C-alpha positions in Angstrom: -0.5 -0.3 -0.2 2.8 2.7 0.9 4.6 1.9 -1.9 1.3 2.2 -4.2 1.2 5.4 -2.6 4.5 6.9 -3.4 4.4 5.5 -7.2 0.8 7.5 -7.7 2.8 10.8 -5.8 5.5 10.9 -7.9 3.2 10.5 -11.3 1.3 13.6 -9.8 4.2 15.3 -9.3 5.4 14.8 -12.7 2.1 15.9 -14.5 1.7 18.7 -12.5 5.0 20.2 -13.6 4.5 19.0 -17.3 1.5 21.2 -17.5 2.7 24.5 -15.5 5.5 24.2 -18.9 2.4 23.8 -21.3 1.1 26.5 -20.1 3.9 28.6 -19.9 4.1 27.8 -23.3 0.6 28.8 -24.1 1.4 32.4 -22.7 4.3 33.0 -25.0 2.0 31.5 -27.9 -0.1 34.8 -28.2 -1.7 34.0 -31.6 -5.1 32.3 -30.3 -5.7 30.2 -33.5 -1.5 29.5 -34.3 -0.6 25.9 -34.9 1.2 26.3 -31.4 -1.8 27.3 -29.7 -3.5 24.3 -31.2 -1.2 21.6 -30.3 -0.9 22.8 -26.7 -4.5 22.4 -26.4 -4.8 18.8 -27.4 -2.1 18.1 -25.5 -3.4 19.4 -22.5 -6.8 18.0 -22.6 -5.5 15.0 -23.0 -3.0 15.7 -20.0 -5.7 17.2 -17.8 -7.9 13.8 -18.3 -4.6 11.7 -17.4 -4.3 14.2 -14.7 -7.6 13.3 -13.4 -7.8 9.7 -13.7 -4.4 9.6 -10.8 -6.3 12.1 -9.3 -8.7 9.4 -8.6 -6.7 6.8 -7.7 -4.0 8.6 -5.4 -7.7 9.1 -3.7 -9.0 5.6 -3.9 -5.8 4.6 -2.1 -6.2 7.1 0.5 -9.4 5.9 1.0 -8.4 1.7 1.2 -5.6 3.0 3.5 -7.9 5.4 6.0 -10.4 2.8 5.9 -7.3 -0.2 7.0 -6.1 2.2 9.8 -10.0 2.8 11.1 -10.8 -0.9 11.2 -7.1 -0.9 13.6 -8.3 2.0 15.6 -11.7 0.1 16.0 -10.1 -2.5 17.0 -7.6 -0.8 19.5 -10.1 0.4 21.5 -12.1 -2.9 21.6 -9.3 -3.7 23.6 -8.5 -0.8 25.7 -12.1 -0.8 26.9 -12.0 -4.5 27.8 -8.7 -3.5 29.7 -10.5 -0.6 31.3 -13.6 -3.3 32.6 -11.3 -5.2 33.8 -10.2 -2.7 35.7 -13.0 -1.6 37.1 -14.0 -5.2 38.1 -10.1 -5.8 39.6 -10.7 -2.5 41.7 -13.6 -3.8 42.6 -12.9 -6.3 43.7 -9.4 -5.0 45.6 -11.9 -2.2 47.0 -14.1 -5.1 48.7 -11.5 -7.2 50.0 -10.0 -4.1 51.3 -13.7 -3.2 53.3 -13.4 -6.8 55.0 -9.5 -6.9 55.7 -10.5 -5.3 59.6 -12.4 -7.4 60.7 -10.3 -10.3 59.4 -7.3 -8.9 61.2 -9.4 -8.2 64.5 -10.4 -11.8 63.9 -7.4 -14.0 62.6 -9.9 -16.8 63.1 -12.4 -15.5 60.7 -13.0 -16.9 56.9 -14.7 -14.2 55.4 -15.8 -15.0 51.4 -16.8 -11.7 49.7 -19.7 -11.8 47.3 -22.1 -9.3 45.4 -25.6 -9.2 45.8 -27.1 -10.4 42.3 -30.6 -9.9 42.8 -33.2 -9.7 45.4 -36.4 -11.4 45.7 -39.2 -9.6 45.1 -41.8 -11.7 46.6 -39.9 -11.4 50.2 -41.5 -8.7 52.5 -38.1 -8.7 54.5 -35.2 -8.0 51.2 -33.4 -10.9 51.0 -30.9 -11.6 48.3 -28.9 -14.1 46.9 -24.8 -13.3 46.4 -22.7 -14.7 44.0 -20.8 -17.4 45.8 -21.7 -21.1 47.2 -20.4 -23.9 48.6 -17.4 -24.4 46.2 -16.0 -21.4 48.1 -16.9 -22.5 51.7 -20.0 -21.2 52.1 -22.8 -22.6 53.5 -26.6 -22.3 55.1 -26.6 -20.7 58.7 -23.3 -19.0 57.7 -23.4 -15.1 58.8 -23.5 -12.6 56.1 -21.9 -8.9 57.0 -21.2 -5.6 55.3 -17.8 -3.1 56.9 -20.9 -1.7 59.2 -22.1 -4.8 60.7 -24.6 -8.3 60.4 -27.3 -7.9 57.5 -28.4 -11.5 57.5 -27.8 -15.7 57.4 -27.5 -18.1 54.2 -30.4 -20.1 54.0 -29.7 -21.6 51.0 -27.0 -22.6 48.6 -25.4 -24.2 45.4 -22.4 -23.9 44.1 -22.3 -21.3 43.0 -24.6 -18.9 44.6 -26.4 -18.5 48.3 -29.6 -17.3 50.0 -29.9 -14.5 52.4 -32.5 -14.0 55.2 -32.0 -10.1 56.8 -32.0 -9.6 60.2 -35.3 -7.3 59.4 -37.1 -10.4 58.7 -38.9 -12.8 61.9 -37.3 -15.9 60.8 -33.9 -14.6 61.7 -32.9 -15.6 65.6 -30.2 -14.6 66.9 -28.4 -14.4 70.1 -27.6 -10.7 70.5 -26.2 -8.1 73.8 -26.0 -5.0 75.0 -22.4 -3.9 74.6 -22.7 -1.6 77.6 -24.8 -2.7 80.6 -24.4 -6.9 78.9 -28.0 -7.2 79.0 -28.6 -10.8 76.4 -31.7 -10.8 74.5 -32.8 -12.3 71.0 -32.9 -10.3 67.3 -35.5 -10.9 65.0 -37.6 -8.8 63.1 -41.0 -8.1 62.0 -43.2 -7.1 59.3 -44.5 -3.5 61.2 -40.6 -2.6 61.2 -39.0 -4.0 58.1 -39.7 -1.2 55.9 -37.9 1.0 57.6 -34.8 -0.9 58.3 -35.4 -1.3 62.2 -34.8 -5.3 63.7 -36.1 -5.2 67.5 -34.0 -7.1 70.5 -37.0 -9.2 72.0 -36.6 -11.5 75.4 -35.4 -8.1 78.0 -35.3 -9.4 81.3 -38.1 -7.2 83.5 -34.7 -5.4 85.1 -32.6 -4.6 82.3 -30.9 -1.3 81.8 -31.0 -1.7 78.0 -31.3 2.0 76.6 -31.7 4.3 74.0 -28.5 4.6 71.7 -27.0 1.0 73.3 -25.0 -0.9 71.0 -26.1 -4.2 69.7 -23.3 -6.8 69.6 -24.1 -10.9 68.7 -23.8 -12.4 71.4 -22.3 -15.7 70.4 -23.9 -17.7 72.7 -26.0 -20.4 70.0 -22.7 -20.7 67.8 -24.3 -19.6 64.6 -22.9 -16.4 64.9 -19.3 -15.1 66.2 -19.4 -12.7 69.5 -19.1 -8.9 68.4 -20.0 -9.0 65.5 -22.2 -5.3 65.0 -26.0 -4.7 64.6 -27.3 -1.6 65.5 -28.4 0.9 67.9 -31.4 0.8 70.2 -33.3 3.7 69.0 -36.4 2.9 71.7 -37.7 0.5 74.3 -41.1 -1.4 73.9 -43.9 -2.8 76.1 -45.4 -5.9 74.3 -49.1 -5.7 75.6 -49.8 -9.3 74.4 -46.9 -11.2 77.1 -45.8 -7.9 79.1 -41.7 -8.5 77.9 -40.1 -5.5 77.4 -38.2 -5.2 73.9 -35.9 -2.5 72.0 -36.4 -1.2 68.8 -32.5 -1.6 66.4 -31.9 0.8 63.7 -29.2 -1.3 62.6 -26.2 0.1 61.3 -26.3 -0.8 57.6 -29.6 -0.2 55.5 -30.2 -3.6 54.6 -32.9 -3.0 51.8 -29.8 -1.0 49.7 -26.6 -2.9 50.3 -25.0 -4.2 46.8 -22.5 -6.5 48.4 -21.6 -8.4 51.8 -19.3 -11.2 52.7 -19.6 -14.3 54.4 -18.3 -16.2 57.2 -17.8 -19.5 56.2 -15.8 -20.5 59.5 -14.3 -18.5 62.8 -13.5 -20.1 66.8 -16.3 -21.9 68.6 -18.5 -22.5 65.3 -21.6 -24.5 66.6 -20.4 -24.8 70.0 -23.4 -23.5 72.5 -22.2 -21.1 75.0 -24.1 -19.4 77.7 -24.5 -16.0 78.6 -23.0 -16.1 81.9 -20.0 -18.2 80.5 -19.6 -16.0 77.9 -19.5 -12.5 80.3 -16.9 -14.5 82.2 
């Protein structure tokens, strides 16, 4: 292609020089109908045709070359876009891993598997969701699910590549919890009346409890399903259950469970499966 372009440019230069010479001779030939003028006109017409043909050939070569360059650039842009997409994926993965670095550092026994929310269960009123991590990476039923802000749920179904998670807003959740400050214990469970406000509750408070508004609630670890000390949320108010005369606390989770797009599954930890009494934990 380059050799063809060079030959075309050389031909054009020769033709242009020839035309300049002929025009100069025409000027020198003052008589309009002189034999010289007539001959020059005939030669000029032929040269103009030849020049037009050569120019068209040059344009054709240029168009082909531009088309080839455009195709090459298109392929290069496609490759760059792919590299950018790969970079963004890796960046997101690193950011996700970094979120749980502190959790892993503070709790060396934790085995943590980060994952992304791939869908929500539209038929579930308590904002359950599916993660893109399954049994092939150690995920199992009842495994706790957390974000960097605290506990958000637990795995209730798992296959090789994904798992389904019930949230702490669900009545199906029964997690042993305690007041970080006072040590009072209770059971975390959601309800229909609270879930749409991203609220849950700490039930089974003893009559002489000292839980108060603003206290931090964490997992107690007594049931062996959840490790102790996982953050859950803050006490919003203390309420009285008129049906069984018990008291319970309304808890506002630190994480907005309704909107999370990624989480991590804790697949292993010390004391997993070990049922511990609340007084043993205090000791």
